[in-house]
C-alpha atoms as an extended CHARMM CRD file, in Angstrom:
* protein
*
       196  EXT
         1         1  UNK       CA            129.7580000000       95.4370000000       85.9110000000  PROA      1               0.0000000000
         2         2  UNK       CA            131.7050000000       97.8720000000       83.7070000000  PROA      2               0.0000000000
         3         3  UNK       CA            128.8070000000       97.5870000000       81.2210000000  PROA      3               0.0000000000
         4         4  UNK       CA            126.4870000000       99.4350000000       83.6220000000  PROA      4               0.0000000000
         5         5  UNK       CA            127.9290000000      102.8910000000       82.8210000000  PROA      5               0.0000000000
         6         6  UNK       CA            127.2090000000      102.6480000000       79.0620000000  PROA      6               0.0000000000
         7         7  UNK       CA            123.7550000000      101.3030000000       79.9470000000  PROA      7               0.0000000000
         8         8  UNK       CA            123.1280000000      104.2440000000       82.2860000000  PROA      8               0.0000000000
         9         9  UNK       CA            124.2840000000      106.7160000000       79.6250000000  PROA      9               0.0000000000
        10        10  UNK       CA            122.0310000000      105.1220000000       77.0080000000  PROA      10              0.0000000000
        11        11  UNK       CA            119.1320000000      105.1610000000       79.4700000000  PROA      11              0.0000000000
        12        12  UNK       CA            119.7570000000      108.8440000000       80.2040000000  PROA      12              0.0000000000
        13        13  UNK       CA            119.9430000000      109.9540000000       76.5620000000  PROA      13              0.0000000000
        14        14  UNK       CA            116.9090000000      107.9310000000       75.4950000000  PROA      14              0.0000000000
        15        15  UNK       CA            114.8270000000      108.9370000000       78.5380000000  PROA      15              0.0000000000
        16        16  UNK       CA            115.5660000000      112.6720000000       78.5950000000  PROA      16              0.0000000000
        17        17  UNK       CA            114.9420000000      113.3160000000       74.8900000000  PROA      17              0.0000000000
        18        18  UNK       CA            111.4580000000      114.3510000000       73.6910000000  PROA      18              0.0000000000
        19        19  UNK       CA            108.9090000000      111.6620000000       73.0140000000  PROA      19              0.0000000000
        20        20  UNK       CA            105.2650000000      110.8590000000       73.6890000000  PROA      20              0.0000000000
        21        21  UNK       CA            105.7680000000      110.2190000000       77.4180000000  PROA      21              0.0000000000
        22        22  UNK       CA            107.7050000000      113.4290000000       77.9860000000  PROA      22              0.0000000000
        23        23  UNK       CA            105.2380000000      115.5530000000       76.0280000000  PROA      23              0.0000000000
        24        24  UNK       CA            102.3350000000      114.0900000000       78.0190000000  PROA      24              0.0000000000
        25        25  UNK       CA            104.1850000000      114.6550000000       81.3050000000  PROA      25              0.0000000000
        26        26  UNK       CA            104.8940000000      118.2940000000       80.4670000000  PROA      26              0.0000000000
        27        27  UNK       CA            101.2100000000      118.7960000000       79.7650000000  PROA      27              0.0000000000
        28        28  UNK       CA            100.2820000000      116.9680000000       82.9620000000  PROA      28              0.0000000000
        29        29  UNK       CA            102.6700000000      119.1340000000       84.9750000000  PROA      29              0.0000000000
        30        30  UNK       CA            101.0510000000      122.2620000000       83.5720000000  PROA      30              0.0000000000
        31        31  UNK       CA             97.4770000000      121.0770000000       84.0080000000  PROA      31              0.0000000000
        32        32  UNK       CA             97.7300000000      119.2660000000       87.3330000000  PROA      32              0.0000000000
        33        33  UNK       CA            101.0760000000      120.1700000000       88.9170000000  PROA      33              0.0000000000
        34        34  UNK       CA            103.9890000000      117.9190000000       89.7820000000  PROA      34              0.0000000000
        35        35  UNK       CA            102.4680000000      116.0320000000       92.7290000000  PROA      35              0.0000000000
        36        36  UNK       CA             99.3270000000      114.9970000000       90.8730000000  PROA      36              0.0000000000
        37        37  UNK       CA            101.5180000000      113.8130000000       87.9700000000  PROA      37              0.0000000000
        38        38  UNK       CA            103.5070000000      111.3790000000       90.1370000000  PROA      38              0.0000000000
        39        39  UNK       CA            101.2050000000      108.3690000000       89.4720000000  PROA      39              0.0000000000
        40        40  UNK       CA            101.6030000000      109.0620000000       85.7460000000  PROA      40              0.0000000000
        41        41  UNK       CA            105.4110000000      109.0810000000       86.1170000000  PROA      41              0.0000000000
        42        42  UNK       CA            105.4400000000      105.9160000000       88.2110000000  PROA      42              0.0000000000
        43        43  UNK       CA            103.1420000000      104.1900000000       85.7200000000  PROA      43              0.0000000000
        44        44  UNK       CA            105.5220000000      105.0240000000       82.8780000000  PROA      44              0.0000000000
        45        45  UNK       CA            108.4950000000      103.6530000000       84.7850000000  PROA      45              0.0000000000
        46        46  UNK       CA            106.6440000000      100.4980000000       85.8880000000  PROA      46              0.0000000000
        47        47  UNK       CA            105.2160000000       99.7720000000       82.4250000000  PROA      47              0.0000000000
        48        48  UNK       CA            108.5360000000      100.4880000000       80.7740000000  PROA      48              0.0000000000
        49        49  UNK       CA            110.3090000000       98.2620000000       83.3120000000  PROA      49              0.0000000000
        50        50  UNK       CA            107.9690000000       95.4030000000       82.3880000000  PROA      50              0.0000000000
        51        51  UNK       CA            108.6820000000       96.0520000000       78.7160000000  PROA      51              0.0000000000
        52        52  UNK       CA            112.4400000000       96.0590000000       79.4110000000  PROA      52              0.0000000000
        53        53  UNK       CA            112.1690000000       92.6750000000       81.1160000000  PROA      53              0.0000000000
        54        54  UNK       CA            110.2280000000       91.2430000000       78.1630000000  PROA      54              0.0000000000
        55        55  UNK       CA            112.7420000000       92.6110000000       75.6720000000  PROA      55              0.0000000000
        56        56  UNK       CA            115.7110000000       91.3570000000       77.6820000000  PROA      56              0.0000000000
        57        57  UNK       CA            114.0580000000       87.9220000000       77.6960000000  PROA      57              0.0000000000
        58        58  UNK       CA            113.8940000000       88.0830000000       73.8730000000  PROA      58              0.0000000000
        59        59  UNK       CA            110.1930000000       88.7750000000       73.3600000000  PROA      59              0.0000000000
        60        60  UNK       CA            110.7030000000       92.3750000000       72.2090000000  PROA      60              0.0000000000
        61        61  UNK       CA            112.7340000000       91.3190000000       69.1800000000  PROA      61              0.0000000000
        62        62  UNK       CA            109.9800000000       88.8910000000       68.2190000000  PROA      62              0.0000000000
        63        63  UNK       CA            107.3390000000       91.6390000000       68.4880000000  PROA      63              0.0000000000
        64        64  UNK       CA            109.3400000000       93.9880000000       66.2780000000  PROA      64              0.0000000000
        65        65  UNK       CA            110.2660000000       91.1800000000       63.8540000000  PROA      65              0.0000000000
        66        66  UNK       CA            106.6080000000       90.3890000000       63.0650000000  PROA      66              0.0000000000
        67        67  UNK       CA            105.5310000000       93.1660000000       60.6810000000  PROA      67              0.0000000000
        68        68  UNK       CA            101.8160000000       92.9350000000       61.5240000000  PROA      68              0.0000000000
        69        69  UNK       CA            102.4460000000       93.4290000000       65.2530000000  PROA      69              0.0000000000
        70        70  UNK       CA            104.9000000000       96.2430000000       64.5780000000  PROA      70              0.0000000000
        71        71  UNK       CA            102.3980000000       98.0410000000       62.3170000000  PROA      71              0.0000000000
        72        72  UNK       CA             99.6180000000       97.5450000000       64.8790000000  PROA      72              0.0000000000
        73        73  UNK       CA            101.7700000000       99.0930000000       67.6230000000  PROA      73              0.0000000000
        74        74  UNK       CA            102.6140000000      102.0420000000       65.3900000000  PROA      74              0.0000000000
        75        75  UNK       CA             98.9510000000      102.5260000000       64.4740000000  PROA      75              0.0000000000
        76        76  UNK       CA             97.8270000000      102.3970000000       68.1150000000  PROA      76              0.0000000000
        77        77  UNK       CA            100.5690000000      104.7660000000       69.2110000000  PROA      77              0.0000000000
        78        78  UNK       CA             99.8500000000      107.2240000000       66.3810000000  PROA      78              0.0000000000
        79        79  UNK       CA             96.0940000000      107.1090000000       66.9780000000  PROA      79              0.0000000000
        80        80  UNK       CA             96.5570000000      107.8450000000       70.6620000000  PROA      80              0.0000000000
        81        81  UNK       CA             98.9160000000      110.7380000000       69.9430000000  PROA      81              0.0000000000
        82        82  UNK       CA             96.4870000000      112.2650000000       67.4190000000  PROA      82              0.0000000000
        83        83  UNK       CA             93.7220000000      111.9190000000       70.0250000000  PROA      83              0.0000000000
        84        84  UNK       CA             95.9890000000      113.5820000000       72.5840000000  PROA      84              0.0000000000
        85        85  UNK       CA             96.7660000000      116.4310000000       70.1550000000  PROA      85              0.0000000000
        86        86  UNK       CA             93.0180000000      116.9150000000       69.6570000000  PROA      86              0.0000000000
        87        87  UNK       CA             92.5520000000      117.1550000000       73.4270000000  PROA      87              0.0000000000
        88        88  UNK       CA             95.5140000000      119.5280000000       73.8460000000  PROA      88              0.0000000000
        89        89  UNK       CA             94.2480000000      121.9450000000       71.1940000000  PROA      89              0.0000000000
        90        90  UNK       CA             91.8320000000      123.5470000000       73.6060000000  PROA      90              0.0000000000
        91        91  UNK       CA             93.5530000000      123.1370000000       76.9560000000  PROA      91              0.0000000000
        92        92  UNK       CA             92.4950000000      125.6420000000       79.5690000000  PROA      92              0.0000000000
        93        93  UNK       CA             94.6470000000      126.4640000000       82.5460000000  PROA      93              0.0000000000
        94        94  UNK       CA             92.1370000000      128.2090000000       84.7700000000  PROA      94              0.0000000000
        95        95  UNK       CA             92.1920000000      126.7980000000       88.2750000000  PROA      95              0.0000000000
        96        96  UNK       CA             88.4260000000      126.2350000000       88.4490000000  PROA      96              0.0000000000
        97        97  UNK       CA             88.5450000000      124.1510000000       85.2600000000  PROA      97              0.0000000000
        98        98  UNK       CA             91.6720000000      122.2540000000       86.2190000000  PROA      98              0.0000000000
        99        99  UNK       CA             90.0460000000      120.6470000000       89.2060000000  PROA      99              0.0000000000
       100       100  UNK       CA             87.5880000000      118.8310000000       86.9070000000  PROA      100             0.0000000000
       101       101  UNK       CA             90.2290000000      116.9970000000       84.8900000000  PROA      101             0.0000000000
       102       102  UNK       CA             92.2370000000      114.0120000000       85.9790000000  PROA      102             0.0000000000
       103       103  UNK       CA             95.8690000000      113.2330000000       85.1940000000  PROA      103             0.0000000000
       104       104  UNK       CA             96.6590000000      109.9500000000       83.5090000000  PROA      104             0.0000000000
       105       105  UNK       CA             96.4340000000      107.0810000000       85.9780000000  PROA      105             0.0000000000
       106       106  UNK       CA             99.2420000000      104.7350000000       86.9890000000  PROA      106             0.0000000000
       107       107  UNK       CA             97.6180000000      101.8470000000       85.0960000000  PROA      107             0.0000000000
       108       108  UNK       CA             96.8780000000      103.9510000000       82.0040000000  PROA      108             0.0000000000
       109       109  UNK       CA            100.4650000000      105.2020000000       81.8520000000  PROA      109             0.0000000000
       110       110  UNK       CA            101.8500000000      101.6750000000       82.3500000000  PROA      110             0.0000000000
       111       111  UNK       CA             99.6610000000      100.2440000000       79.5730000000  PROA      111             0.0000000000
       112       112  UNK       CA            100.4740000000      103.1100000000       77.2040000000  PROA      112             0.0000000000
       113       113  UNK       CA            104.0960000000      101.9450000000       77.1290000000  PROA      113             0.0000000000
       114       114  UNK       CA            103.0700000000       98.9030000000       75.1090000000  PROA      114             0.0000000000
       115       115  UNK       CA            101.5650000000      101.1530000000       72.4080000000  PROA      115             0.0000000000
       116       116  UNK       CA            104.5210000000      103.5710000000       72.4740000000  PROA      116             0.0000000000
       117       117  UNK       CA            106.9150000000      102.7790000000       69.6080000000  PROA      117             0.0000000000
       118       118  UNK       CA            109.7010000000      104.9290000000       71.0860000000  PROA      118             0.0000000000
       119       119  UNK       CA            109.5460000000      102.8070000000       74.2470000000  PROA      119             0.0000000000
       120       120  UNK       CA            109.7810000000       99.6060000000       72.1830000000  PROA      120             0.0000000000
       121       121  UNK       CA            112.7910000000      100.8960000000       70.2740000000  PROA      121             0.0000000000
       122       122  UNK       CA            114.4920000000      101.9930000000       73.5130000000  PROA      122             0.0000000000
       123       123  UNK       CA            113.8130000000       98.6450000000       75.1780000000  PROA      123             0.0000000000
       124       124  UNK       CA            114.8700000000       96.4490000000       72.2470000000  PROA      124             0.0000000000
       125       125  UNK       CA            117.9920000000       98.5230000000       71.5560000000  PROA      125             0.0000000000
       126       126  UNK       CA            118.9450000000       98.5850000000       75.2150000000  PROA      126             0.0000000000
       127       127  UNK       CA            118.4090000000       94.8420000000       75.6580000000  PROA      127             0.0000000000
       128       128  UNK       CA            120.3760000000       93.9470000000       72.5390000000  PROA      128             0.0000000000
       129       129  UNK       CA            123.3110000000       96.2850000000       73.1780000000  PROA      129             0.0000000000
       130       130  UNK       CA            123.5610000000       96.8710000000       76.9350000000  PROA      130             0.0000000000
       131       131  UNK       CA            122.3400000000       93.7480000000       78.7400000000  PROA      131             0.0000000000
       132       132  UNK       CA            124.9710000000       93.0870000000       81.4490000000  PROA      132             0.0000000000
       133       133  UNK       CA            127.0980000000       89.9970000000       80.8830000000  PROA      133             0.0000000000
       134       134  UNK       CA            126.4980000000       88.3500000000       84.2530000000  PROA      134             0.0000000000
       135       135  UNK       CA            125.1260000000       84.9830000000       85.2660000000  PROA      135             0.0000000000
       136       136  UNK       CA            122.5050000000       83.8180000000       85.9830000000  PROA      136             0.0000000000
       137       137  UNK       CA            120.3840000000       85.3660000000       83.2200000000  PROA      137             0.0000000000
       138       138  UNK       CA            117.6830000000       86.5730000000       85.6380000000  PROA      138             0.0000000000
       139       139  UNK       CA            120.3130000000       88.6650000000       87.4580000000  PROA      139             0.0000000000
       140       140  UNK       CA            121.4170000000       90.2820000000       84.1810000000  PROA      140             0.0000000000
       141       141  UNK       CA            117.7750000000       91.1140000000       83.3610000000  PROA      141             0.0000000000
       142       142  UNK       CA            117.1430000000       92.4610000000       86.8690000000  PROA      142             0.0000000000
       143       143  UNK       CA            120.2640000000       94.6850000000       86.7360000000  PROA      143             0.0000000000
       144       144  UNK       CA            119.3250000000       95.9110000000       83.2760000000  PROA      144             0.0000000000
       145       145  UNK       CA            115.7980000000       96.8470000000       84.3750000000  PROA      145             0.0000000000
       146       146  UNK       CA            116.9250000000       98.3590000000       87.6730000000  PROA      146             0.0000000000
       147       147  UNK       CA            119.5770000000      100.6290000000       86.1310000000  PROA      147             0.0000000000
       148       148  UNK       CA            117.3360000000      101.7160000000       83.2610000000  PROA      148             0.0000000000
       149       149  UNK       CA            114.3520000000      102.4800000000       85.5130000000  PROA      149             0.0000000000
       150       150  UNK       CA            116.5250000000      104.2510000000       88.1060000000  PROA      150             0.0000000000
       151       151  UNK       CA            117.7520000000      106.5970000000       85.3550000000  PROA      151             0.0000000000
       152       152  UNK       CA            114.3790000000      106.8840000000       83.5820000000  PROA      152             0.0000000000
       153       153  UNK       CA            112.3010000000      108.0800000000       86.5390000000  PROA      153             0.0000000000
       154       154  UNK       CA            114.2820000000      111.2680000000       87.3050000000  PROA      154             0.0000000000
       155       155  UNK       CA            114.5570000000      112.0470000000       83.5780000000  PROA      155             0.0000000000
       156       156  UNK       CA            110.8070000000      111.9440000000       83.0240000000  PROA      156             0.0000000000
       157       157  UNK       CA            110.3730000000      113.8020000000       86.3230000000  PROA      157             0.0000000000
       158       158  UNK       CA            112.2800000000      116.7120000000       84.7790000000  PROA      158             0.0000000000
       159       159  UNK       CA            109.6030000000      116.9990000000       82.0980000000  PROA      159             0.0000000000
       160       160  UNK       CA            106.7340000000      116.9530000000       84.6120000000  PROA      160             0.0000000000
       161       161  UNK       CA            108.6470000000      119.4390000000       86.7920000000  PROA      161             0.0000000000
       162       162  UNK       CA            109.2130000000      121.7310000000       83.8150000000  PROA      162             0.0000000000
       163       163  UNK       CA            105.4990000000      121.6460000000       83.0970000000  PROA      163             0.0000000000
       164       164  UNK       CA            104.7350000000      122.4750000000       86.7310000000  PROA      164             0.0000000000
       165       165  UNK       CA            107.1580000000      125.4270000000       86.5920000000  PROA      165             0.0000000000
       166       166  UNK       CA            105.6040000000      126.7010000000       83.3590000000  PROA      166             0.0000000000
       167       167  UNK       CA            102.1750000000      126.5380000000       84.9580000000  PROA      167             0.0000000000
       168       168  UNK       CA            102.5030000000      129.9130000000       86.6670000000  PROA      168             0.0000000000
       169       169  UNK       CA            103.5850000000      131.6300000000       83.4420000000  PROA      169             0.0000000000
       170       170  UNK       CA            100.6220000000      130.3770000000       81.4750000000  PROA      170             0.0000000000
       171       171  UNK       CA             97.9590000000      132.3750000000       83.2670000000  PROA      171             0.0000000000
       172       172  UNK       CA             97.6690000000      134.8420000000       80.3690000000  PROA      172             0.0000000000
       173       173  UNK       CA             95.4660000000      133.6760000000       77.4530000000  PROA      173             0.0000000000
       174       174  UNK       CA             98.0430000000      134.5330000000       74.7620000000  PROA      174             0.0000000000
       175       175  UNK       CA            100.7110000000      132.3600000000       76.4200000000  PROA      175             0.0000000000
       176       176  UNK       CA             98.1440000000      129.5840000000       76.8750000000  PROA      176             0.0000000000
       177       177  UNK       CA             97.3440000000      129.6570000000       73.1580000000  PROA      177             0.0000000000
       178       178  UNK       CA            101.0130000000      129.6970000000       72.1790000000  PROA      178             0.0000000000
       179       179  UNK       CA            101.7960000000      126.7930000000       74.4850000000  PROA      179             0.0000000000
       180       180  UNK       CA             98.8070000000      124.8080000000       73.1860000000  PROA      180             0.0000000000
       181       181  UNK       CA             99.9320000000      125.3270000000       69.5950000000  PROA      181             0.0000000000
       182       182  UNK       CA            103.4850000000      124.2000000000       70.3860000000  PROA      182             0.0000000000
       183       183  UNK       CA            102.2960000000      121.1180000000       72.3060000000  PROA      183             0.0000000000
       184       184  UNK       CA             99.8190000000      120.1430000000       69.5760000000  PROA      184             0.0000000000
       185       185  UNK       CA            102.5350000000      120.4510000000       66.9240000000  PROA      185             0.0000000000
       186       186  UNK       CA            105.0150000000      118.4220000000       68.9960000000  PROA      186             0.0000000000
       187       187  UNK       CA            102.4060000000      115.7540000000       69.6550000000  PROA      187             0.0000000000
       188       188  UNK       CA            101.4640000000      115.5470000000       65.9640000000  PROA      188             0.0000000000
       189       189  UNK       CA            105.1630000000      115.3850000000       65.0770000000  PROA      189             0.0000000000
       190       190  UNK       CA            105.5370000000      112.4340000000       67.4840000000  PROA      190             0.0000000000
       191       191  UNK       CA            102.5910000000      110.6960000000       65.7860000000  PROA      191             0.0000000000
       192       192  UNK       CA            104.2180000000      111.1820000000       62.3620000000  PROA      192             0.0000000000
       193       193  UNK       CA            107.7500000000      110.3410000000       63.5370000000  PROA      193             0.0000000000
       194       194  UNK       CA            106.5670000000      106.8760000000       64.5360000000  PROA      194             0.0000000000
       195       195  UNK       CA            106.3320000000      106.0420000000       60.8280000000  PROA      195             0.0000000000
       196       196  UNK       CA            109.7040000000      107.5040000000       59.7880000000  PROA      196             0.0000000000
């Protein structure tokens, strides 16, 4: 059980740092507010939890060991991030326009985890270095997933909450443009960083 603290610390550092999920959640918080972003957050945590279980069972290492699958995941993740950057380039924050859009769904967010290379790296690294040494194996996997997801959800919630707080400051067009430029650049950087 002493291995749970290093696992929790790894989960915190890897979950709180910028990445595709956190950039999307910040945008969702700005566009739709915190409450409407909750299904997106829960979908991330659920999808990532499923990925953690697969990696802890050994499947994640196999996925990353097969170059064709690894390249396909990178390509899918990069393509989605470029698409997202294209959508973010002209975000509008006017209340009448916001009501037309929809935040990412629970299912969409859960499925995106399997095309998110940062999530794969987090899951494989966590499973190989921080899987609790308890028996039976299913208990070790369950503890691993539970601790990681319990840390992940509040961390990603911070990003959605930050977006929701920024929402009120982005009513002026110049701040909207500046924010859009920053988010597009961060999203494009995430798409490129996948290949580094």
